[in-house]
C-alpha positions as CSV (number, residue, x, y, z in Angstrom):
1,M,59.7,-78.0,25.5
2,S,59.5,-81.6,24.6
3,N,57.7,-82.5,27.3
4,F,55.3,-79.2,27.1
5,L,54.1,-80.8,23.8
6,K,53.9,-83.8,24.9
7,R,51.8,-83.0,27.6
8,I,49.6,-80.6,25.5
9,K,49.5,-83.8,22.6
10,M,48.4,-86.1,24.8
11,D,45.8,-83.7,26.7
12,A,44.6,-83.1,23.4
13,I,43.9,-86.9,22.6
14,I,42.3,-87.4,25.6
15,S,39.8,-84.6,24.5
16,A,39.3,-86.2,21.3
17,A,38.7,-89.7,22.5
18,A,36.0,-88.6,25.2
19,C,34.5,-86.8,22.2
20,I,34.5,-89.7,19.9
21,T,33.2,-91.4,22.6
22,F,29.8,-89.4,24.1
23,G,29.3,-88.6,20.2
24,I,28.7,-92.1,19.6
25,V,26.6,-92.1,22.8
26,L,24.3,-89.4,21.7
27,I,23.9,-91.0,18.1
28,L,22.7,-94.2,19.6
29,W,20.7,-93.2,22.8
30,P,20.5,-89.4,22.5
31,V,17.1,-89.2,24.5
32,R,18.5,-91.7,27.1
33,F,21.7,-89.7,27.8
34,T,20.5,-86.3,27.4
35,T,18.0,-87.3,30.2
36,I,20.8,-88.6,32.8
37,V,23.0,-85.8,32.3
38,C,20.3,-83.1,33.0
39,Q,18.6,-85.9,36.1
40,T,22.3,-86.0,37.0
41,I,23.0,-82.1,37.2
42,A,19.1,-82.0,39.0
43,V,20.2,-84.4,42.0
44,V,23.3,-82.4,42.8
45,I,21.7,-79.7,42.9
46,A,18.8,-80.9,45.2
47,V,21.6,-82.2,47.9
48,L,23.3,-79.0,47.6
49,G,19.8,-77.5,48.5
50,A,19.0,-80.0,51.2
51,V,22.3,-79.7,52.6
52,R,22.3,-76.2,53.2
53,V,18.5,-76.4,54.9
54,I,20.3,-79.4,56.6
55,S,23.3,-77.0,57.9
56,Y,20.4,-74.6,59.0
57,V,18.9,-77.0,60.8
58,M,21.5,-78.3,62.9
59,H,23.3,-75.5,63.3
60,A,21.0,-73.4,65.2
61,E,23.4,-70.8,66.9
62,E,25.4,-70.4,63.9
63,K,22.2,-69.4,61.9
64,N,22.3,-68.2,58.3
65,R,19.1,-66.2,57.2
66,L,20.2,-67.0,53.7
67,D,20.9,-70.8,54.3
68,L,17.2,-72.0,54.4
69,P,15.7,-70.3,51.8
70,L,18.5,-70.7,49.3
71,G,18.2,-74.0,50.5
72,L,14.6,-74.9,49.5
73,I,15.0,-72.9,46.6
74,L,17.6,-74.8,45.2
75,F,16.0,-78.0,46.5
76,M,12.5,-77.4,44.5
77,I,15.2,-76.5,41.4
78,G,16.8,-79.5,41.7
79,I,13.2,-81.6,41.7
80,W,12.0,-79.7,38.8
81,I,14.6,-80.6,36.8
82,F,14.5,-84.2,37.8
83,L,10.9,-84.8,36.7
84,K,11.5,-82.4,33.5
85,P,15.3,-83.0,32.3
86,Q,14.2,-81.6,28.9
87,S,14.1,-78.3,30.7
88,I,17.8,-77.5,30.9
89,Q,18.8,-79.5,27.8
90,S,19.2,-76.3,25.7
91,L,22.3,-76.0,28.5
92,L,24.0,-79.2,27.4
93,L,24.0,-77.3,23.5
94,I,25.5,-74.7,24.9
95,G,28.3,-76.7,26.3
96,I,28.8,-78.8,23.7
97,G,29.2,-75.9,21.3
98,V,32.1,-74.4,23.3
99,V,33.7,-77.3,23.2
100,L,33.3,-77.9,19.7
101,F,34.7,-74.5,19.4
102,V,37.6,-74.5,21.6
103,H,38.9,-77.5,19.5
104,G,38.8,-75.8,16.5
105,L,40.4,-72.5,17.6
106,E,43.1,-75.3,19.1
107,S,43.3,-76.7,15.4
108,F,43.0,-73.4,14.1
109,R,46.3,-72.6,15.9
110,Y,48.2,-76.5,15.3
111,A,47.0,-75.2,11.6
112,M,49.4,-72.3,11.8
113,E,51.9,-74.3,13.4
114,A,52.1,-77.0,10.3
115,K,52.2,-74.0,8.0
116,R,55.0,-72.4,9.5
117,G,56.9,-75.7,9.8
118,G,56.2,-76.7,6.1
119,Y,53.4,-78.6,5.7
120,E,52.0,-78.0,2.4
121,P,48.5,-78.9,2.6
122,W,48.0,-76.7,6.1
123,W,45.1,-75.5,4.5
124,T,43.2,-78.8,5.0
125,M,43.7,-78.2,8.5
126,M,42.4,-74.8,8.9
127,V,39.1,-75.7,7.0
128,M,38.3,-78.5,9.3
129,A,39.5,-75.9,11.9
130,L,36.8,-73.2,10.7
131,L,34.2,-76.3,10.0
132,G,34.9,-77.4,13.9
133,M,34.4,-73.8,15.2
134,G,31.3,-73.2,13.1
135,L,29.5,-76.7,14.1
136,G,30.4,-75.2,18.0
137,A,28.5,-71.9,17.0
138,V,25.6,-73.4,15.7
139,C,24.9,-75.5,18.5
140,V,25.2,-72.4,20.8
141,F,22.6,-70.2,19.0
142,D,20.7,-73.5,18.6
143,C,19.8,-73.0,22.2
144,F,17.4,-70.8,21.0
145,G,15.3,-72.5,18.8
146,V,16.8,-71.0,15.7
147,L,17.6,-74.5,13.6
148,S,16.0,-77.2,15.9
149,M,19.5,-79.7,16.1
150,T,18.5,-83.2,17.2
151,F,20.9,-84.7,19.5
152,T,21.7,-87.2,17.3
153,L,23.2,-84.6,14.8
154,V,25.1,-82.8,17.7
155,G,26.2,-86.6,18.6
156,V,27.7,-86.7,14.7
157,A,29.1,-83.2,15.2
158,L,31.3,-84.3,18.5
159,V,32.4,-87.7,16.5
160,Y,33.6,-85.2,13.7
161,D,35.4,-83.0,16.2
162,G,37.4,-85.9,17.7
163,I,38.5,-87.3,14.7
164,S,39.6,-84.3,13.0
165,L,40.7,-82.9,15.9
166,L,43.0,-86.3,15.9
167,W,44.3,-86.4,12.8
168,V,45.4,-82.4,13.0
169,I,47.3,-83.2,15.6
170,S,49.2,-86.0,14.0
171,R,49.7,-83.9,10.8
172,V,51.3,-81.2,13.4
173,H,53.4,-83.9,15.0
174,K,54.4,-85.4,11.5
175,T,55.4,-82.1,10.7
176,T,57.4,-81.1,14.1
177,R,59.6,-84.4,13.9
178,A,60.5,-83.6,10.2
179,V,61.5,-80.0,11.0
180,R,63.2,-81.4,14.1
181,R,64.9,-84.0,12.1
182,S,66.2,-81.5,9.4
183,M,67.8,-79.2,12.0
184,E,69.5,-82.0,13.5
185,E,70.8,-82.9,10.3
186,L,71.5,-79.1,9.6
187,E,73.6,-79.0,12.8
188,A,75.4,-82.1,11.9
189,I,76.2,-80.8,8.6
190,E,77.9,-77.6,10.4
191,T,79.6,-79.4,13.1
192,E,81.6,-81.6,10.7
193,A,82.4,-78.5,8.7
194,V,83.9,-76.8,11.9
195,E,85.8,-79.8,12.4
196,K,87.2,-79.5,8.7
197,D,88.1,-76.0,9.0
198,E,90.1,-76.4,12.7
199,P,93.5,-76.1,11.9
200,W,95.9,-79.6,13.5
């Protein structure tokens, strides 16, 4: 159980650090970073299309009728996205929004664990979790152009998400250690009482 909790903690720390890093990059270079990400996606799509076309040409005896048209379509879509990377930037907002919302859910679960562990200001963790979930929902809905968020603001949201997740993890870890210490002290007292009650 201890190893499981440690692994979860490490995964959350890595995820939070990644959010902070990408958030800072978005704040400093919003246009350049989003353009590079979208063009990278475009290259992957174009390469997948080209591979299908080449496979169709080289394997004449095993030709699949769908390989050629599907490959050409993927290749053209990749080229189009590469030339117009802003055409899929809304998809980045959806992806970032989902990450923020999931992290908010994780923080919500950690807040509940902290409450059960006796951490009195657990509600601060709850507020941070709900705010993170709200930011995620805003990013997802903004892909439709409702609020016209800039990627700089999205970067700020990512940095907040990473920092808040690290803080929540630290509080949960502290609470878990305190509960474990109390249980060990209680077991030690019970053991000592049993030893005293044993007849000689």
